[in-house]
N, C-alpha and C positions, 0 to 999 in steps of 0.2 A: 503493499499500499503505500501511498505518497505521504510524506511527512507534511502535514498541515496543522495550522493552529486549531482549526475546528474541523473535524471529520465530517465528511459529506454523508447525510443519513442514507442517500440512495445507494452509496457504495457499501455502507455498513450492512444494509439489509439485502443487497444484491439485486436491486430494482432499476439500476441505472440503464443498462442495455436490455431493451425489449426484444422478445422473441419473434414478434410480428410487428409490422408497422402500422400503427394507428392512423386513422384518416387525417387527424389534425396536425400531424408532423409535416414539416416542410422538408423536401428531399432533393436529392441530385444524383444522376446517374454517372459513374465513373467507368471508363474502360477497364475490364479485367486484365490484370497481369499477375504474374506468379507471386503469390504470398502478400499481395497487397491488402487482402481483407483483415489479416491479423495485425499488419503494420498500422492501417487506419484505426483499428480498434485500440491499440496501444497509445497512439498519438491522441486520439480523443480522450481516453481515460486520462492522460497526463495534463492536457491543456484546457479541458472544458469541464463544466460542472453539471450540466443538465441531462436529462434522460436522451437517449439516441437509439438508432437502430442501424445496423450494418448487415447486409444480406446480398446474396447473388440473384440476379434476375436475368431473363432473356428479353432482348429488345429486337423488334423487327422493323426494319427501315422501309422505305418507299419501293426499292427494288426486290423486296421479299428476302433480304439477307439478314440472318440471324446472328446477333452478336452477344456474348457473354459480358454482362456489366455488373459493377457493385453499386447497389443502392444504399446511399448514406442519407439518413433522415434524423431531424432534430425536432424536439417539443418547441424550442425557442428559436424563432427566426434569426435572432441575433447571433446565436451560435453557428447557425449555417453560414452567414455571411462572414464571420470570423475564420470559420474552417475553410472557406473557399479563398480567402485572402491569405491566411498563414500557414496552411498546411504545406510542408515541403514535398510531400508525396504526390501532390498534383502537379503535373507538368503540362503547361499549355504550350501549344505549338504556334 
C-alpha cells in the first residue's frame, strides 16, 4: 500500500477498482499492447484517489475491422482528464 497521511477507505475495503463499468463512469478506449492493463492499474492506484474500471473490450470500426482495446473509466470526470494528461503510458502520435 502507498504511505499516506490518511488511508483511502476505498483501498482499505477493496472497493476502488470495480469489476464492471457502471453507466455513470466516464471512459476512454486505449489500444491494447502487451501488459498495458496491469501497468495502467498500477499507475491509477498510485496517482489517483477515486473509483475506476480497467478492462478489455473489442471495438469494430467502419470497415468491420475488429481491434482489442483497453477501456479505462473513472467515476470522477476530473480524474479522467488528469489521467489523459499525465499518464506516461499513453503515447499519442
